[in-house]
Structure formats: C-alpha cells, structure tokens
C-alpha positions, -999 to 999 in steps of 0.1 A, spaced: 572 -31 -600 588 -63 -606 575 -92 -581 599 -92 -554 595 -118 -525 615 -116 -490 612 -129 -459 613 -116 -426 617 -124 -391 600 -118 -359 615 -109 -328 608 -120 -295 589 -81 -296 575 -87 -324 590 -66 -352 602 -70 -383 634 -53 -397 625 -43 -436 646 -61 -460 662 -40 -482 654 -46 -518 616 -41 -504 630 -10 -488 644 3 -515 617 -8 -540 594 10 -516 612 43 -512 619 41 -479 654 44 -456 666 48 -423 632 71 -404 609 69 -430 573 50 -427 555 25 -435 513 17 -432 503 -19 -432 473 -30 -440 455 -60 -442 434 -69 -462 423 -104 -459 450 -128 -454 477 -105 -471 489 -77 -457 500 -52 -479 527 -30 -468 528 9 -487 557 40 -482 528 57 -454 523 92 -468 540 121 -449 515 146 -430 529 174 -412 530 174 -373 509 204 -362 525 215 -322 500 234 -304 531 244 -285 549 256 -314 521 274 -329 511 289 -295 548 302 -299 544 318 -335 514 333 -332 529 354 -295 564 363 -317 542 376 -345 520 397 -328 552 407 -308 565 419 -342 535 435 -355 534 454 -328 572 462 -323 577 450 -288 605 424 -276 625 430 -304 650 459 -289 679 436 -279 680 434 -320 702 451 -341 679 482 -355 682 477 -390 674 440 -384 640 455 -366 632 475 -398 636 447 -420 615 422 -399 588 453 -394 595 461 -432 582 422 -445 548 433 -428 536 445 -457 540 418 -480 516 383 -481 531 357 -462 533 317 -473 531 297 -438 533 262 -453 562 272 -478 595 252 -478 622 260 -456 653 260 -476 681 251 -457 690 226 -432 675 232 -402 680 219 -367 647 212 -346 
C-alpha cells in the first residue's frame, strides 16, 4: 500500500473525521468501524473486524419460536400449506450461521 499522509482536526468533543483517502485505503465507509492501536508514540488505524453481535433477547425468541415450530404450537394462524412446509423442514439440517440472502430490515 502506498504511503498516505493526511491531517485531521480534533473537535471540541475529541472527534475526528477520517480523511477520504484513508477511508478508501482501509475500505471503510459510513457505518464502518476502525480500530486504534497505540504503539509507542504512534497511533495505528486499521479496519475493525466485523464480529457478530449475539443479542440474548433474539436468541431467546428464536429458541421459543423453534420450540413452537417443532411442536406445531401457535402456528394455526398461518396457512396450512405454510405450516406443513415449515414442519417438513425439521428433518433437514439447519445452518444457523448461514448468510441470509436478500435485504433484511432490522
């Protein structure tokens, strides 16, 4: 990677804006995360690894939903063919770490 030298001004709240060439070199954009490491008198800025956040409330909800699907409870409001399709998938292994395809709004 070629050397890039940019200067950023610290605001009264201690914030900076990463200069565009630095953001581009790191491959980060709005909402991206960077890490700061202090090594002696130097600050090293790197793109932060995206680690999955485990939300205990969502985990509990999904466990409850899985139990309901397995026992066929609380699925009566769904169309019968959908209920049957959901129950039929129980015999197939499920990869909970698989990527979700398509747009998902959380």
